[in-house]
VMD Tcl script that draws the C-alpha trace (Angstrom):
set ca {
  {53.19 -40.53 -20.90}
  {52.27 -37.56 -22.11}
  {49.10 -36.99 -23.79}
  {50.30 -36.54 -27.16}
  {52.80 -39.65 -26.89}
  {49.35 -41.49 -25.57}
  {47.17 -40.35 -28.18}
  {49.73 -40.30 -31.14}
  {50.28 -44.33 -30.36}
  {46.16 -44.60 -30.27}
  {46.21 -42.95 -33.90}
  {49.47 -44.91 -35.04}
  {48.04 -48.43 -33.53}
  {44.52 -47.98 -35.06}
  {45.86 -46.82 -38.57}
  {47.45 -49.94 -38.82}
  {44.91 -52.48 -37.23}
  {42.45 -50.96 -39.96}
  {44.47 -52.26 -42.75}
  {42.68 -56.16 -42.07}
  {39.33 -54.85 -41.49}
  {37.89 -55.59 -44.66}
  {39.06 -59.19 -44.14}
  {36.43 -59.98 -41.41}
  {33.07 -59.90 -42.11}
  {31.56 -57.26 -40.19}
  {27.60 -57.19 -39.10}
  {25.13 -54.60 -40.67}
  {25.79 -52.24 -37.87}
  {28.06 -53.47 -34.81}
  {28.33 -49.74 -33.27}
  {24.58 -50.40 -32.25}
  {24.31 -50.26 -28.72}
  {20.51 -50.41 -27.89}
  {17.46 -52.27 -29.68}
  {14.93 -49.63 -29.02}
  {17.29 -46.90 -30.32}
  {16.65 -44.77 -33.67}
  {19.74 -44.53 -35.72}
  {20.03 -41.44 -37.66}
  {22.94 -41.33 -40.37}
  {24.50 -38.13 -41.80}
  {27.83 -37.51 -44.10}
  {30.18 -36.99 -41.19}
  {28.78 -39.02 -38.53}
  {25.83 -40.99 -37.06}
  {23.20 -40.44 -34.09}
  {21.91 -43.17 -31.94}
  {19.38 -41.64 -29.77}
  {18.02 -43.20 -26.80}
  {15.55 -42.55 -23.61}
  {13.49 -39.57 -22.67}
  {13.57 -36.25 -21.02}
  {15.98 -33.34 -21.52}
  {18.81 -33.70 -24.37}
  {22.17 -34.78 -23.91}
  {24.68 -35.43 -27.04}
  {27.61 -37.68 -26.65}
  {30.87 -37.77 -28.61}
  {34.04 -40.53 -28.35}
  {37.25 -40.01 -29.46}
  {39.64 -40.36 -32.49}
  {39.24 -44.46 -33.71}
  {36.36 -44.74 -30.96}
  {33.30 -46.15 -31.02}
  {30.26 -44.50 -29.26}
  {30.03 -47.98 -27.14}
  {32.18 -45.18 -25.17}
  {29.59 -43.87 -23.28}
  {27.45 -47.29 -23.28}
  {27.64 -47.51 -19.34}
  {27.07 -43.61 -18.77}
  {23.76 -44.01 -21.32}
  {22.70 -47.04 -19.49}
  {22.80 -45.13 -16.16}
  {20.60 -42.15 -17.91}
  {18.76 -43.26 -20.47}
  {15.46 -43.27 -18.16}
  {15.95 -39.58 -16.95}
  {17.25 -38.28 -20.62}
  {16.95 -38.48 -24.40}
  {20.82 -39.36 -25.59}
  {22.46 -38.55 -28.81}
  {25.49 -41.26 -29.08}
  {27.34 -39.54 -31.78}
  {29.91 -41.61 -33.88}
  {32.45 -39.92 -36.42}
  {32.39 -41.91 -39.81}
  {35.06 -44.03 -40.78}
  {36.07 -44.64 -36.79}
  {35.29 -48.18 -35.60}
  {33.67 -49.77 -38.82}
  {31.38 -46.94 -39.59}
  {31.55 -46.18 -43.29}
  {33.93 -43.02 -44.19}
  {31.05 -41.32 -45.93}
  {31.66 -37.68 -46.40}
  {35.10 -38.41 -44.52}
  {36.78 -40.62 -47.14}
  {38.76 -37.59 -48.07}
  {39.91 -34.09 -47.42}
  {40.23 -32.86 -43.52}
  {38.22 -34.46 -41.09}
  {37.43 -32.58 -37.93}
  {36.38 -29.69 -38.27}
  {34.15 -30.25 -40.84}
  {32.33 -33.01 -39.02}
  {32.34 -29.84 -36.32}
  {30.53 -27.72 -38.51}
  {28.50 -30.75 -39.98}
  {27.36 -31.79 -36.23}
  {26.62 -27.79 -35.26}
  {24.53 -27.84 -38.12}
  {22.61 -31.12 -36.99}
  {22.08 -29.27 -33.24}
  {20.53 -26.62 -34.93}
  {18.40 -28.46 -37.44}
  {17.36 -30.77 -34.55}
  {16.57 -27.96 -32.08}
  {19.10 -28.95 -30.10}
  {20.72 -26.30 -29.30}
  {21.75 -24.62 -27.21}
  {22.94 -27.87 -26.03}
  {24.33 -29.83 -23.21}
  {27.51 -31.83 -24.82}
  {29.87 -34.24 -23.47}
  {33.10 -35.42 -25.54}
  {36.02 -37.34 -24.90}
  {39.35 -36.39 -26.28}
  {38.98 -35.58 -30.45}
  {35.50 -35.29 -29.45}
  {36.67 -33.02 -26.73}
  {38.57 -30.96 -29.07}
  {35.57 -30.89 -31.25}
  {33.45 -29.22 -28.39}
  {36.31 -26.47 -27.74}
  {36.09 -25.61 -31.44}
  {32.60 -25.28 -31.20}
  {32.77 -22.90 -28.28}
  {35.08 -21.07 -30.20}
  {33.09 -20.75 -33.65}
  {29.43 -21.60 -32.27}
  {29.06 -20.57 -28.79}
  {25.34 -19.96 -29.34}
  {24.54 -23.59 -29.91}
  {26.58 -24.58 -26.95}
  {24.94 -24.07 -23.51}
  {26.99 -26.13 -21.28}
  {30.13 -28.42 -21.96}
  {32.07 -31.87 -20.67}
  {35.55 -32.46 -22.06}
  {37.37 -35.93 -20.59}
  {41.35 -35.52 -21.25}
  {40.67 -33.36 -23.87}
  {43.32 -30.81 -25.50}
  {43.49 -27.35 -27.16}
  {46.74 -27.42 -29.43}
  {47.63 -31.33 -29.41}
  {50.75 -30.87 -31.45}
  {52.04 -28.00 -28.87}
  {51.66 -30.87 -25.50}
  {55.20 -31.71 -26.10}
  {56.81 -27.69 -27.12}
  {55.21 -24.97 -26.01}
  {56.68 -22.68 -28.49}
  {55.54 -25.34 -31.16}
  {52.68 -23.39 -33.57}
  {50.27 -25.01 -36.25}
  {52.73 -24.27 -39.08}
  {55.94 -25.72 -37.17}
  {54.15 -29.27 -36.62}
  {52.84 -29.74 -39.69}
  {55.68 -31.42 -41.66}
  {55.50 -34.07 -38.63}
  {52.27 -34.36 -38.41}
  {52.34 -34.90 -42.09}
  {54.98 -37.69 -42.00}
  {52.74 -39.73 -39.02}
  {49.69 -39.02 -41.59}
  {51.51 -40.48 -44.80}
  {53.22 -43.43 -42.17}
  {49.32 -44.24 -41.38}
  {47.86 -44.20 -44.86}
  {50.35 -46.02 -46.31}
  {50.98 -48.51 -43.63}
  {50.16 -52.39 -44.63}
  {50.05 -55.63 -43.15}
  {47.63 -58.12 -41.03}
  {47.36 -56.56 -37.40}
  {44.68 -57.73 -35.12}
  {43.28 -56.37 -32.25}
  {45.01 -59.32 -30.33}
  {48.24 -57.91 -31.06}
  {47.09 -54.45 -30.28}
  {46.41 -55.55 -26.90}
  {49.55 -54.60 -25.14}
  {49.79 -50.92 -26.47}
  {46.42 -49.97 -25.49}
  {47.91 -50.57 -21.84}
  {48.50 -46.81 -22.39}
  {44.65 -45.84 -22.78}
  {43.33 -47.48 -19.91}
  {44.43 -49.41 -16.66}
  {41.65 -51.85 -17.33}
  {42.42 -55.20 -19.04}
  {38.86 -55.46 -20.68}
  {38.75 -51.98 -21.79}
  {42.21 -52.55 -23.55}
  {40.78 -54.93 -25.81}
  {38.03 -53.24 -26.59}
  {39.77 -50.29 -27.64}
  {41.70 -52.31 -29.90}
  {38.86 -54.00 -31.23}
  {37.39 -50.62 -32.54}
  {40.71 -49.50 -33.82}
  {41.19 -52.93 -36.22}
  {38.20 -52.14 -38.25}
  {38.71 -48.11 -38.40}
  {39.26 -46.13 -41.68}
  {43.65 -45.79 -41.19}
  {42.87 -42.99 -44.01}
  {40.29 -40.97 -41.62}
  {41.83 -42.06 -38.84}
  {45.50 -40.57 -40.44}
  {43.47 -37.60 -41.35}
  {41.94 -37.15 -38.50}
  {44.46 -37.54 -36.35}
  {46.86 -34.58 -38.64}
  {43.83 -32.09 -38.34}
  {44.23 -32.98 -34.19}
  {47.90 -32.38 -34.01}
  {47.69 -28.72 -36.39}
  {44.63 -27.10 -34.83}
  {45.95 -24.63 -32.11}
  {42.46 -23.56 -30.59}
  {44.59 -21.50 -28.05}
  {44.43 -18.09 -29.16}
  {40.82 -18.50 -28.79}
  {40.58 -19.43 -25.27}
  {40.50 -16.22 -24.05}
  {37.23 -15.59 -25.94}
  {35.25 -18.93 -24.73}
  {31.99 -18.00 -22.78}
  {30.34 -21.39 -22.58}
  {30.76 -23.45 -19.57}
  {33.38 -26.36 -19.61}
  {33.74 -28.74 -17.51}
  {37.22 -30.33 -18.22}
  {37.91 -33.72 -16.24}
  {41.29 -35.39 -17.11}
  {43.35 -38.06 -15.35}
  {46.35 -38.32 -12.98}
  {48.03 -41.00 -15.64}
  {49.16 -42.56 -12.30}
  {49.06 -46.02 -13.37}
  {51.80 -45.20 -16.39}
  {53.15 -43.73 -13.55}
  {53.09 -40.38 -13.86}
  {54.81 -38.22 -11.02}
  {52.09 -36.91 -8.15}
  {50.82 -33.46 -9.01}
  {52.32 -33.67 -12.83}
  {48.95 -33.50 -14.34}
  {47.53 -31.48 -12.05}
  {49.85 -28.24 -13.10}
  {50.08 -29.66 -16.87}
  {46.05 -29.48 -17.08}
  {44.88 -26.46 -15.76}
  {48.04 -24.56 -17.06}
  {46.54 -25.49 -21.13}
  {43.67 -24.15 -20.36}
  {44.44 -20.68 -17.79}
  {43.44 -18.63 -20.88}
  {39.83 -19.94 -20.37}
  {37.94 -17.53 -17.08}
  {35.15 -20.61 -18.31}
  {36.51 -23.84 -17.62}
  {36.58 -25.51 -14.31}
  {39.23 -28.63 -13.86}
  {38.93 -31.84 -12.33}
  {41.42 -34.67 -11.65}
  {39.96 -38.20 -11.42}
  {42.94 -39.91 -9.86}
  {44.03 -43.70 -10.37}
  {42.45 -43.13 -14.20}
  {44.42 -43.25 -18.08}
  {42.81 -41.51 -21.28}
  {39.76 -43.65 -20.84}
  {38.59 -41.79 -17.63}
  {35.38 -42.93 -17.92}
  {36.14 -46.48 -18.22}
  {38.49 -46.29 -15.66}
  {36.52 -44.82 -12.62}
  {33.38 -45.16 -13.65}
  {32.18 -44.52 -10.29}
  {33.85 -40.87 -9.69}
  {32.77 -40.00 -13.27}
  {29.31 -41.03 -13.10}
  {29.72 -38.25 -9.48}
  {30.98 -36.05 -11.96}
  {29.30 -35.66 -14.83}
  {26.11 -35.95 -12.22}
  {27.20 -32.64 -10.96}
  {28.47 -31.27 -14.05}
  {24.30 -31.74 -15.21}
  {23.02 -30.36 -12.47}
  {25.02 -27.06 -12.71}
  {22.43 -24.42 -13.83}
}
mol new
graphics top color blue
foreach p $ca { graphics top sphere $p radius 0.5 }
foreach p [lrange $ca 0 end-1] q [lrange $ca 1 end] { graphics top cylinder $p $q radius 0.2 }
display resetview
């Protein structure tokens, strides 16, 4: 399954699941990962801070919890001070300023302001999926606030995956239709019902269940508008000017039946115009690379962190 289809499936399923979020009582902060952490809440995101050492910032993807990075945080917290971001409206977090209007760019700008305010810039930043696309936006618009970036299965133009000739304007009607369908969906959908669809996200059954649970408590309006933003944000024109050191980790999608070598041709070609982007294939993995191949991902992350 191509990335655009996989991520579209994820967004649509999450948006449907959110219709029943209000029916189940939620804990005060279901996304807090560590008892000894500090939580900073801003209008468009929150930051769970844990550990000691140099600062590292992590961002999850569409409708995802910061728990995307839990295993990584547990491994690194003795060596780094970790900032585990989560977008308002995703995985049970209240929508706050994301309740209306655009999501992706305003959230990116809010994160950039936070990096400066908290003296985290130039930041070392790791982002998955929509989180990685957010980092690419920052690399094009605020490069002075980034030291280096690792993106995991992130795209410069989500809407153009099926058609290289597509533009933001040409995909806008389709993106709006998807957004409106998500916002208009009703009816009871449980995490258990979503689990079979999550096979497109990860080869690991436990990860599939976890991602489905995140979807079941995500705000469908925020997810729908964030998906629309992602589909219509074309970062390709700015790739040639990117000077931030970027490592892109991407899956081979072999568990989904992708032909050998297909992703190795696709992903590097998407970033061919960006001179500073290094691409790294992770075999036998799907969209949640870090959870499908934790040891390989840990090795790649350590190599990235060791780069000067």
